[in-house]
C-alpha positions, -999 to +999 in steps of 0.1 A: -450-442+235-472-414+247-471-407+284-503-403+305-502-365+302-497-365+264-528-388+259-549-359+271-531-331+253-550-307+229-537-290+198-520-262+218-500-286+239-489-306+209-480-274+190-458-262+218-441-296+221-436-303+184-425-268+175-396-271+200-382-303+184-351-302+162-363-304+127-350-334+108-345-339+071-351-367+047-319-388+044-320-386+006-315-348+008-281-352+024-271-377-003-283-355-031-265-324-017-232-343-016-238-355-052-245-319-064-214-306-046-193-333-062-207-326-096-207-288-096-182-279-069-180-241-066-204-237-095-233-251-076-262-227-083-287-215-058-317-229-078-303-264-075-303-261-037-338-246-039-350-276-059-335-298-032-353-280-005-385-280-025-386-318-025-382-321+013-409-305+035-388-308+067-357-292+051-378-265+034-393-256+068-359-255+085-344-234+057-374-210+058-371-205+096-334-198+094-338-175+064-365-155+082-342-151+112-316-136+088-342-115+071-354-100+104-319-089+112-315-073+078-351-060+074-356-075+039-387-088+022-404-118+038-393-152+025-419-170+006-401-194-018-373-219-015-350-199-038-355-168-017-346-188+014-314-201-002-305-166-013-311-153+023-289-179+039-262-185+013-248-218+001-223-224+029-250-220+056-273-242+036-246-269+036-241-267+073-278-266+081-286-297+060-256-319+070-261-310+107-298-319+107-310-352+122-326-376+098-362-389+096-370-426+096-379-433+059-389-468+069-419-454+087-447-460+061-470-434+075-444-407+074-432-418+040-468-416+026-475-382+041-442-368+028-449-382-006-483-366-005-468-332+004-443-334-024-471-343-049-492-313-037-462-291-043-454-304-078-491-300-087-491-264-074-461-257-097-478-271-127-513-257-122-499-224-109-480-217-141-513-212-159-522-180-140-501-149-146-512-132-114-497-156-089-463-170-081-463-208-086-432-211-063-451-195-034-481-218-039-458-248-041-440-239-009-473-235+009-486-268-004-454-285+006-456-272+042-494-277+046-489-312+060-461-303+084-483-308+114-490-344+105-454-350+095-442-339+129-467-362+145-454-391+124-419-382+135-424-376+172-459-391+182-468-416+155-495-431+177-518-402+169-519-404+131-520-442+134-552-439+155-567-416+129-559-439+100-574-469+120-606-449+126-608-441+089-600-477+077-626-492+101-654-469+089-658-454+123-649-420+108-661-413+072-634-388+063-598-382+072-604-349+089-632-363+109-610-392+119-584-368+132-609-350+153-625-382+166-593-398+177-570-368+185-594-340+193-581-316+166-574-313+129-538-319+119-541-287+097-549-267+129-517-281+144-498-269+113-512-234+117-505-233+154-469-243+148-467-217+120-477-190+145-452-202+171-424-202+144-434-167+131-436-180+096-443-153+069-480-142+070-483-148+033-474-185+037-496-189+067-525-175+047-518-198+018-516-228+041-550-218+057-564-220+022-591-193+023-596-156+015-582-154-020-575-173-053-539-181-043-549-196-010-578-216-026-554-230-052-529-240-026-556-258-006-570-275-037-536-289-046-533-304-011-567-319-013-562-333-048-529-348-037-546-365-008-574-379-030-550-392-056-527-407-030-554-425-010-580-434-037-560-435-069-574-426-102-609-438-092-612-416-061-647-401-064-635-366-053-610-362-082-635-350-108-647-324-084-611-313-078-605-309-115-638-290-119-627-267-091-593-262-107-609-252-140-629-225-122-597-211-106-577-215-138-602-207-166-574-206-192-566-243-188-587-271-202-601-300-181-579-323-201-547-304-194-555-301-157-561-338-154-530-346-174-509-329-148-518-357-123-490-382-123-494-419-130-528-418-149-535-438-180-552-422-210-584-441-201-583-428-165-577-393-176-607-395-200-630-408-173-621-381-149-625-354-176-659-367-185-671-366-149-655-332-143-672-318-173-706-327-158-697-308-126-680-278-142-701-247-146-685-220-167-681-186-150-708-160-159-696-135-185 
């Protein structure tokens, strides 16, 4: 329950409060780590741990913050991928960090949906990002995974706020999710993410990618987050998906509309064809 003061907090107060909480992890991450250690023992590779972190936004953030603390002491390059974070910390520290973390409540449907959406955005970033030789898919994927961390923290520690936003959206009082957040909470959840990123001193590159403006990499990261939201909330028939695919084609001119759409999970051939047809009407080839 929110206390009387919290009911009047703005984004700065919430960022200060949430950024000081102990970061949890998804319970499945602990289970998977123990399975991997039982299977590979001393031969457990860093990339296996990186894949584990890349599927859990809370764990990924916790790992990144610890790795950046180690990096600052050693004056190395900033950490921008899960694998780099694992390499900074080492497998023993990874084990301790994960097993000592509190666990999230996976029975919370709002948190589960938001976490699944973040994971979907990250997977999409890996798939789409592979089609451009001038960017790192792992960096885009990490930013996409962490872009929803503000909302995830709210679901964990102040679920009343995102519930109010969802109710405003469902009732039709607010036409879009971002507007619902502003109408009910007074701020965008993305702004909360960025405020927390500043407090945590996350690498500037990742903060730029999460912000989603200024360059191709940032735009692609934001597009993956938006597409994941549209697919998760509206399914294959969400009216924004064709526009998402058309935008992706402009960013990734070497990929076809068909291939881009096929990377969206859970779609039938008929649904893919329908999205491609509508995206084709929206897509304007770049001028030569």
